[in-house]
HTML snippet that shows the backbone in 3Dmol.js (N, CA, C, O; Angstrom):
<script src="https://3Dmol.org/build/3Dmol-min.js"></script>
<div id="view" style="width:600px;height:400px;position:relative"></div>
<script>
const pdb = `
ATOM      1  N   MET A   1     -16.231 -67.044 -25.268  1.00  0.00           N
ATOM      2  CA  MET A   1     -15.183 -67.854 -26.463  1.00  0.00           C
ATOM      3  C   MET A   1     -13.766 -67.959 -26.490  1.00  0.00           C
ATOM      4  O   MET A   1     -12.889 -67.096 -26.441  1.00  0.00           O
ATOM      5  N   LYS A   2     -13.704 -69.879 -26.627  1.00  0.00           N
ATOM      6  CA  LYS A   2     -12.366 -69.940 -26.685  1.00  0.00           C
ATOM      7  C   LYS A   2     -12.167 -70.062 -28.544  1.00  0.00           C
ATOM      8  O   LYS A   2     -12.901 -70.296 -29.504  1.00  0.00           O
ATOM      9  N   ILE A   3     -10.619 -69.725 -28.292  1.00  0.00           N
ATOM     10  CA  ILE A   3      -9.723 -69.600 -29.918  1.00  0.00           C
ATOM     11  C   ILE A   3      -9.950 -70.888 -30.620  1.00  0.00           C
ATOM     12  O   ILE A   3     -10.205 -70.726 -31.813  1.00  0.00           O
ATOM     13  N   GLY A   4      -9.934 -71.873 -30.299  1.00  0.00           N
ATOM     14  CA  GLY A   4     -10.658 -72.705 -30.730  1.00  0.00           C
ATOM     15  C   GLY A   4     -12.118 -72.830 -31.721  1.00  0.00           C
ATOM     16  O   GLY A   4     -12.329 -73.085 -32.907  1.00  0.00           O
ATOM     17  N   ASN A   5     -12.947 -72.511 -30.555  1.00  0.00           N
ATOM     18  CA  ASN A   5     -14.390 -72.532 -31.052  1.00  0.00           C
ATOM     19  C   ASN A   5     -14.205 -71.692 -32.642  1.00  0.00           C
ATOM     20  O   ASN A   5     -14.384 -72.035 -33.811  1.00  0.00           O
ATOM     21  N   PHE A   6     -13.665 -70.192 -31.828  1.00  0.00           N
ATOM     22  CA  PHE A   6     -13.492 -68.966 -32.921  1.00  0.00           C
ATOM     23  C   PHE A   6     -12.972 -69.342 -34.214  1.00  0.00           C
ATOM     24  O   PHE A   6     -13.155 -68.611 -35.187  1.00  0.00           O
ATOM     25  N   LEU A   7     -12.345 -70.417 -34.292  1.00  0.00           N
ATOM     26  CA  LEU A   7     -11.360 -70.684 -35.580  1.00  0.00           C
ATOM     27  C   LEU A   7     -12.086 -71.979 -36.361  1.00  0.00           C
ATOM     28  O   LEU A   7     -11.762 -72.431 -37.459  1.00  0.00           O
ATOM     29  N   SER A   8     -12.924 -72.341 -35.672  1.00  0.00           N
ATOM     30  CA  SER A   8     -13.375 -73.520 -36.328  1.00  0.00           C
ATOM     31  C   SER A   8     -14.917 -72.629 -36.560  1.00  0.00           C
ATOM     32  O   SER A   8     -15.452 -73.057 -37.583  1.00  0.00           O
ATOM     33  N   GLU A   9     -15.478 -71.889 -36.114  1.00  0.00           N
ATOM     34  CA  GLU A   9     -16.537 -70.622 -37.283  1.00  0.00           C
ATOM     35  C   GLU A   9     -16.080 -69.967 -38.013  1.00  0.00           C
ATOM     36  O   GLU A   9     -16.785 -69.477 -38.895  1.00  0.00           O
ATOM     37  N   VAL A  10     -14.713 -69.692 -37.940  1.00  0.00           N
ATOM     38  CA  VAL A  10     -13.852 -68.950 -39.142  1.00  0.00           C
ATOM     39  C   VAL A  10     -13.745 -69.568 -40.328  1.00  0.00           C
ATOM     40  O   VAL A  10     -13.733 -68.950 -41.393  1.00  0.00           O
ATOM     41  N   LYS A  11     -13.655 -70.908 -40.223  1.00  0.00           N
ATOM     42  CA  LYS A  11     -13.678 -71.860 -41.183  1.00  0.00           C
ATOM     43  C   LYS A  11     -14.830 -72.212 -41.689  1.00  0.00           C
ATOM     44  O   LYS A  11     -14.924 -72.329 -42.911  1.00  0.00           O
ATOM     45  N   THR A  12     -15.965 -72.458 -40.828  1.00  0.00           N
ATOM     46  CA  THR A  12     -17.380 -72.577 -41.488  1.00  0.00           C
ATOM     47  C   THR A  12     -17.980 -71.508 -42.342  1.00  0.00           C
ATOM     48  O   THR A  12     -18.676 -71.775 -43.322  1.00  0.00           O
ATOM     49  N   GLU A  13     -17.646 -70.067 -41.881  1.00  0.00           N
ATOM     50  CA  GLU A  13     -18.109 -69.073 -42.530  1.00  0.00           C
ATOM     51  C   GLU A  13     -16.989 -68.414 -43.952  1.00  0.00           C
ATOM     52  O   GLU A  13     -16.978 -67.380 -44.620  1.00  0.00           O
ATOM     53  N   MET A  14     -16.424 -69.261 -43.919  1.00  0.00           N
ATOM     54  CA  MET A  14     -15.377 -68.866 -45.425  1.00  0.00           C
ATOM     55  C   MET A  14     -15.711 -70.147 -46.118  1.00  0.00           C
ATOM     56  O   MET A  14     -15.401 -70.366 -47.289  1.00  0.00           O
ATOM     57  N   THR A  15     -16.344 -70.968 -45.364  1.00  0.00           N
ATOM     58  CA  THR A  15     -17.093 -71.633 -47.287  1.00  0.00           C
ATOM     59  C   THR A  15     -18.147 -71.089 -47.340  1.00  0.00           C
ATOM     60  O   THR A  15     -18.538 -71.582 -48.398  1.00  0.00           O
ATOM     61  N   HIS A  16     -19.160 -70.264 -46.938  1.00  0.00           N
ATOM     62  CA  HIS A  16     -20.267 -69.257 -47.386  1.00  0.00           C
ATOM     63  C   HIS A  16     -19.423 -68.285 -48.719  1.00  0.00           C
ATOM     64  O   HIS A  16     -20.080 -67.903 -49.687  1.00  0.00           O
ATOM     65  N   VAL A  17     -18.073 -68.006 -48.605  1.00  0.00           N
ATOM     66  CA  VAL A  17     -18.073 -66.908 -49.496  1.00  0.00           C
ATOM     67  C   VAL A  17     -17.224 -67.054 -50.872  1.00  0.00           C
ATOM     68  O   VAL A  17     -16.325 -67.850 -51.142  1.00  0.00           O
ATOM     69  N   ALA A  18     -17.903 -65.851 -51.782  1.00  0.00           N
ATOM     70  CA  ALA A  18     -17.703 -66.451 -52.710  1.00  0.00           C
ATOM     71  C   ALA A  18     -17.283 -65.268 -53.392  1.00  0.00           C
ATOM     72  O   ALA A  18     -17.844 -64.191 -53.594  1.00  0.00           O
ATOM     73  N   PHE A  19     -15.238 -66.101 -53.954  1.00  0.00           N
ATOM     74  CA  PHE A  19     -14.749 -65.086 -54.452  1.00  0.00           C
ATOM     75  C   PHE A  19     -14.571 -64.919 -55.591  1.00  0.00           C
ATOM     76  O   PHE A  19     -14.591 -65.928 -56.296  1.00  0.00           O
ATOM     77  N   PRO A  20     -14.298 -63.434 -56.312  1.00  0.00           N
ATOM     78  CA  PRO A  20     -14.269 -63.630 -57.400  1.00  0.00           C
ATOM     79  C   PRO A  20     -13.274 -64.414 -58.511  1.00  0.00           C
ATOM     80  O   PRO A  20     -12.348 -65.060 -58.022  1.00  0.00           O
ATOM     81  N   THR A  21     -13.391 -64.398 -59.798  1.00  0.00           N
ATOM     82  CA  THR A  21     -12.651 -65.203 -60.401  1.00  0.00           C
ATOM     83  C   THR A  21     -11.520 -64.066 -60.718  1.00  0.00           C
ATOM     84  O   THR A  21     -11.543 -62.855 -60.499  1.00  0.00           O
ATOM     85  N   LYS A  22     -10.404 -64.995 -61.385  1.00  0.00           N
ATOM     86  CA  LYS A  22      -9.070 -64.343 -61.685  1.00  0.00           C
ATOM     87  C   LYS A  22      -9.142 -62.467 -62.941  1.00  0.00           C
ATOM     88  O   LYS A  22      -8.728 -61.313 -63.040  1.00  0.00           O
ATOM     89  N   ARG A  23     -10.031 -63.557 -63.578  1.00  0.00           N
ATOM     90  CA  ARG A  23     -10.649 -62.324 -64.507  1.00  0.00           C
ATOM     91  C   ARG A  23     -11.672 -61.326 -64.048  1.00  0.00           C
ATOM     92  O   ARG A  23     -11.843 -60.293 -64.696  1.00  0.00           O
ATOM     93  N   GLN A  24     -12.400 -61.600 -62.894  1.00  0.00           N
ATOM     94  CA  GLN A  24     -13.602 -60.553 -62.219  1.00  0.00           C
ATOM     95  C   GLN A  24     -12.399 -59.549 -61.785  1.00  0.00           C
ATOM     96  O   GLN A  24     -12.282 -58.472 -62.371  1.00  0.00           O
ATOM     97  N   ALA A  25     -11.657 -59.864 -60.919  1.00  0.00           N
ATOM     98  CA  ALA A  25     -10.855 -59.361 -60.087  1.00  0.00           C
ATOM     99  C   ALA A  25      -9.811 -58.424 -61.287  1.00  0.00           C
ATOM    100  O   ALA A  25      -9.575 -57.227 -61.126  1.00  0.00           O
ATOM    101  N   ILE A  26      -9.313 -59.181 -62.385  1.00  0.00           N
ATOM    102  CA  ILE A  26      -8.472 -57.962 -63.234  1.00  0.00           C
ATOM    103  C   ILE A  26      -9.375 -56.724 -63.855  1.00  0.00           C
ATOM    104  O   ILE A  26      -8.964 -55.580 -64.051  1.00  0.00           O
ATOM    105  N   LEU A  27     -11.077 -57.371 -64.192  1.00  0.00           N
ATOM    106  CA  LEU A  27     -11.919 -56.325 -64.691  1.00  0.00           C
ATOM    107  C   LEU A  27     -11.631 -54.937 -63.545  1.00  0.00           C
ATOM    108  O   LEU A  27     -10.987 -53.894 -63.659  1.00  0.00           O
ATOM    109  N   PHE A  28     -12.442 -55.521 -62.453  1.00  0.00           N
ATOM    110  CA  PHE A  28     -12.792 -54.738 -61.228  1.00  0.00           C
ATOM    111  C   PHE A  28     -11.660 -53.795 -60.771  1.00  0.00           C
ATOM    112  O   PHE A  28     -11.988 -52.753 -60.203  1.00  0.00           O
ATOM    113  N   THR A  29     -10.127 -54.120 -61.004  1.00  0.00           N
ATOM    114  CA  THR A  29      -9.039 -53.895 -60.525  1.00  0.00           C
ATOM    115  C   THR A  29      -9.087 -52.603 -61.992  1.00  0.00           C
ATOM    116  O   THR A  29      -9.435 -51.443 -61.772  1.00  0.00           O
ATOM    117  N   VAL A  30      -8.786 -52.960 -63.039  1.00  0.00           N
ATOM    118  CA  VAL A  30      -8.704 -51.960 -63.961  1.00  0.00           C
ATOM    119  C   VAL A  30     -10.072 -50.696 -64.149  1.00  0.00           C
ATOM    120  O   VAL A  30      -9.965 -49.574 -64.645  1.00  0.00           O
ATOM    121  N   LEU A  31     -11.221 -51.304 -63.608  1.00  0.00           N
ATOM    122  CA  LEU A  31     -12.621 -50.443 -63.557  1.00  0.00           C
ATOM    123  C   LEU A  31     -12.280 -48.995 -62.627  1.00  0.00           C
ATOM    124  O   LEU A  31     -12.324 -47.835 -63.038  1.00  0.00           O
ATOM    125  N   VAL A  32     -11.920 -49.498 -61.203  1.00  0.00           N
ATOM    126  CA  VAL A  32     -11.367 -49.008 -60.361  1.00  0.00           C
ATOM    127  C   VAL A  32     -10.089 -47.750 -60.471  1.00  0.00           C
ATOM    128  O   VAL A  32     -10.137 -46.629 -59.964  1.00  0.00           O
ATOM    129  N   VAL A  33      -9.242 -48.199 -61.095  1.00  0.00           N
ATOM    130  CA  VAL A  33      -7.973 -47.274 -61.814  1.00  0.00           C
ATOM    131  C   VAL A  33      -8.582 -46.731 -62.383  1.00  0.00           C
ATOM    132  O   VAL A  33      -8.952 -45.711 -61.801  1.00  0.00           O
ATOM    133  N   VAL A  34      -8.967 -46.849 -63.365  1.00  0.00           N
ATOM    134  CA  VAL A  34      -9.875 -46.052 -64.922  1.00  0.00           C
ATOM    135  C   VAL A  34     -11.096 -44.968 -64.275  1.00  0.00           C
ATOM    136  O   VAL A  34     -11.396 -44.083 -65.076  1.00  0.00           O
ATOM    137  N   LEU A  35     -11.661 -44.929 -63.258  1.00  0.00           N
ATOM    138  CA  LEU A  35     -12.430 -44.224 -62.421  1.00  0.00           C
ATOM    139  C   LEU A  35     -11.979 -43.519 -61.832  1.00  0.00           C
ATOM    140  O   LEU A  35     -12.407 -42.369 -61.930  1.00  0.00           O
ATOM    141  N   SER A  36     -10.808 -43.812 -60.845  1.00  0.00           N
ATOM    142  CA  SER A  36      -9.597 -43.264 -60.054  1.00  0.00           C
ATOM    143  C   SER A  36      -8.909 -41.985 -60.887  1.00  0.00           C
ATOM    144  O   SER A  36      -8.732 -40.969 -60.216  1.00  0.00           O
ATOM    145  N   VAL A  37      -8.635 -41.962 -61.846  1.00  0.00           N
ATOM    146  CA  VAL A  37      -8.198 -41.399 -62.934  1.00  0.00           C
ATOM    147  C   VAL A  37      -8.741 -40.311 -63.357  1.00  0.00           C
ATOM    148  O   VAL A  37      -8.300 -39.167 -63.461  1.00  0.00           O
ATOM    149  N   PHE A  38     -10.654 -41.196 -63.808  1.00  0.00           N
ATOM    150  CA  PHE A  38     -11.192 -40.236 -64.252  1.00  0.00           C
ATOM    151  C   PHE A  38     -11.556 -38.834 -63.304  1.00  0.00           C
ATOM    152  O   PHE A  38     -11.440 -37.697 -63.761  1.00  0.00           O
ATOM    153  N   VAL A  39     -11.781 -38.980 -62.616  1.00  0.00           N
ATOM    154  CA  VAL A  39     -12.424 -38.423 -61.039  1.00  0.00           C
ATOM    155  C   VAL A  39     -11.018 -37.442 -60.558  1.00  0.00           C
ATOM    156  O   VAL A  39     -11.449 -36.324 -60.275  1.00  0.00           O
ATOM    157  N   ALA A  40      -9.841 -37.489 -60.418  1.00  0.00           N
ATOM    158  CA  ALA A  40      -8.545 -36.717 -60.573  1.00  0.00           C
ATOM    159  C   ALA A  40      -8.784 -35.980 -61.616  1.00  0.00           C
ATOM    160  O   ALA A  40      -8.781 -34.751 -61.554  1.00  0.00           O
ATOM    161  N   ILE A  41      -9.029 -36.676 -62.745  1.00  0.00           N
ATOM    162  CA  ILE A  41      -8.681 -35.339 -63.872  1.00  0.00           C
ATOM    163  C   ILE A  41     -10.034 -34.689 -63.876  1.00  0.00           C
ATOM    164  O   ILE A  41     -10.018 -33.919 -64.836  1.00  0.00           O
ATOM    165  N   TYR A  42     -11.172 -34.624 -63.286  1.00  0.00           N
ATOM    166  CA  TYR A  42     -11.903 -34.426 -63.147  1.00  0.00           C
ATOM    167  C   TYR A  42     -11.898 -32.821 -62.021  1.00  0.00           C
ATOM    168  O   TYR A  42     -11.971 -31.603 -62.183  1.00  0.00           O
ATOM    169  N   LEU A  43     -11.752 -33.888 -60.789  1.00  0.00           N
ATOM    170  CA  LEU A  43     -11.283 -32.496 -59.727  1.00  0.00           C
ATOM    171  C   LEU A  43     -10.271 -31.484 -60.106  1.00  0.00           C
ATOM    172  O   LEU A  43     -10.502 -30.298 -59.871  1.00  0.00           O
ATOM    173  N   GLY A  44      -9.121 -31.870 -60.698  1.00  0.00           N
ATOM    174  CA  GLY A  44      -7.920 -31.027 -60.673  1.00  0.00           C
ATOM    175  C   GLY A  44      -8.426 -29.959 -62.064  1.00  0.00           C
ATOM    176  O   GLY A  44      -8.087 -28.775 -62.075  1.00  0.00           O
ATOM    177  N   LEU A  45      -9.150 -30.489 -63.032  1.00  0.00           N
ATOM    178  CA  LEU A  45      -9.488 -29.573 -63.519  1.00  0.00           C
ATOM    179  C   LEU A  45     -10.576 -28.606 -63.236  1.00  0.00           C
ATOM    180  O   LEU A  45     -10.525 -27.546 -63.860  1.00  0.00           O
ATOM    181  N   PHE A  46     -11.718 -28.820 -62.260  1.00  0.00           N
ATOM    182  CA  PHE A  46     -12.498 -28.111 -61.441  1.00  0.00           C
ATOM    183  C   PHE A  46     -11.711 -27.227 -60.230  1.00  0.00           C
ATOM    184  O   PHE A  46     -12.341 -26.210 -59.939  1.00  0.00           O
ATOM    185  N   ASP A  47     -10.575 -27.398 -59.539  1.00  0.00           N
ATOM    186  CA  ASP A  47      -9.894 -26.776 -59.211  1.00  0.00           C
ATOM    187  C   ASP A  47      -9.206 -25.976 -59.554  1.00  0.00           C
ATOM    188  O   ASP A  47      -9.064 -24.959 -58.875  1.00  0.00           O
ATOM    189  N   TYR A  48      -8.321 -26.223 -61.117  1.00  0.00           N
ATOM    190  CA  TYR A  48      -7.657 -25.032 -61.821  1.00  0.00           C
ATOM    191  C   TYR A  48      -8.784 -23.854 -62.002  1.00  0.00           C
ATOM    192  O   TYR A  48      -8.689 -22.739 -61.489  1.00  0.00           O
ATOM    193  N   ILE A  49     -10.004 -24.360 -62.931  1.00  0.00           N
ATOM    194  CA  ILE A  49     -10.996 -23.140 -63.025  1.00  0.00           C
ATOM    195  C   ILE A  49     -11.327 -22.304 -61.864  1.00  0.00           C
ATOM    196  O   ILE A  49     -11.349 -21.075 -61.920  1.00  0.00           O
ATOM    197  N   PHE A  50     -11.590 -23.005 -60.789  1.00  0.00           N
ATOM    198  CA  PHE A  50     -12.178 -21.950 -59.740  1.00  0.00           C
ATOM    199  C   PHE A  50     -10.819 -21.309 -58.817  1.00  0.00           C
ATOM    200  O   PHE A  50     -11.003 -20.497 -57.911  1.00  0.00           O
ATOM    201  N   LYS A  51      -9.409 -21.829 -59.217  1.00  0.00           N
ATOM    202  CA  LYS A  51      -8.488 -21.137 -59.248  1.00  0.00           C
ATOM    203  C   LYS A  51      -8.565 -19.607 -59.628  1.00  0.00           C
ATOM    204  O   LYS A  51      -8.674 -18.500 -59.101  1.00  0.00           O
ATOM    205  N   LEU A  52      -8.415 -20.348 -61.137  1.00  0.00           N
ATOM    206  CA  LEU A  52      -8.457 -19.256 -61.877  1.00  0.00           C
ATOM    207  C   LEU A  52      -9.610 -17.694 -61.808  1.00  0.00           C
ATOM    208  O   LEU A  52      -9.327 -16.510 -61.993  1.00  0.00           O
ATOM    209  N   GLY A  53     -10.618 -18.202 -61.548  1.00  0.00           N
ATOM    210  CA  GLY A  53     -12.266 -17.976 -60.802  1.00  0.00           C
ATOM    211  C   GLY A  53     -11.428 -16.872 -59.721  1.00  0.00           C
ATOM    212  O   GLY A  53     -11.387 -15.713 -60.136  1.00  0.00           O
ATOM    213  N   VAL A  54     -10.829 -17.114 -58.514  1.00  0.00           N
ATOM    214  CA  VAL A  54     -10.796 -16.583 -57.822  1.00  0.00           C
ATOM    215  C   VAL A  54      -9.717 -15.935 -57.925  1.00  0.00           C
ATOM    216  O   VAL A  54      -9.822 -14.940 -57.208  1.00  0.00           O
ATOM    217  N   GLU A  55      -8.526 -15.970 -58.539  1.00  0.00           N
ATOM    218  CA  GLU A  55      -7.475 -14.979 -58.705  1.00  0.00           C
ATOM    219  C   GLU A  55      -8.047 -13.729 -59.519  1.00  0.00           C
ATOM    220  O   GLU A  55      -7.850 -12.597 -59.076  1.00  0.00           O
ATOM    221  N   ARG A  56      -8.755 -13.925 -60.706  1.00  0.00           N
ATOM    222  CA  ARG A  56     -10.121 -12.800 -61.697  1.00  0.00           C
ATOM    223  C   ARG A  56     -10.607 -12.043 -60.089  1.00  0.00           C
ATOM    224  O   ARG A  56     -10.282 -10.872 -59.895  1.00  0.00           O
ATOM    225  N   LEU A  57     -11.106 -12.536 -59.399  1.00  0.00           N
ATOM    226  CA  LEU A  57     -12.223 -11.644 -58.489  1.00  0.00           C
ATOM    227  C   LEU A  57     -11.264 -11.138 -57.928  1.00  0.00           C
ATOM    228  O   LEU A  57     -11.221  -9.929 -58.155  1.00  0.00           O
ATOM    229  N   LEU A  58     -10.375 -11.534 -57.225  1.00  0.00           N
ATOM    230  CA  LEU A  58      -9.288 -10.685 -56.126  1.00  0.00           C
ATOM    231  C   LEU A  58      -8.617 -10.050 -56.791  1.00  0.00           C
ATOM    232  O   LEU A  58      -8.372  -9.002 -56.192  1.00  0.00           O
ATOM    233  N   ASN A  59      -8.007 -10.092 -58.033  1.00  0.00           N
ATOM    234  CA  ASN A  59      -7.566  -9.059 -59.187  1.00  0.00           C
ATOM    235  C   ASN A  59      -8.490  -8.011 -59.156  1.00  0.00           C
ATOM    236  O   ASN A  59      -7.972  -7.100 -58.510  1.00  0.00           O
ATOM    237  N   ILE A  60      -9.792  -7.644 -59.602  1.00  0.00           N
ATOM    238  CA  ILE A  60     -10.130  -6.756 -59.929  1.00  0.00           C
ATOM    239  C   ILE A  60     -11.059  -5.842 -59.036  1.00  0.00           C
ATOM    240  O   ILE A  60     -11.456  -4.759 -59.466  1.00  0.00           O
TER     241      ILE A  60
END
`;
const viewer = $3Dmol.createViewer("view");
viewer.addModel(pdb, "pdb");
viewer.setStyle({}, {cartoon: {color: "spectrum"}});
viewer.zoomTo();
viewer.render();
</script>
């Protein structure tokens, strides 16, 4: 495949792509950040509780 043919096909395929609106992009970005913080807090809390359990188990 020649590079010119490849670029032509890329240009054709890019006309079929539906890009998000600015509002959608901002909304999805905020959603990802909020969910990431929630998961980080959840995992951190689970890790802390697990650490306390292991420490108590090893001290007994």
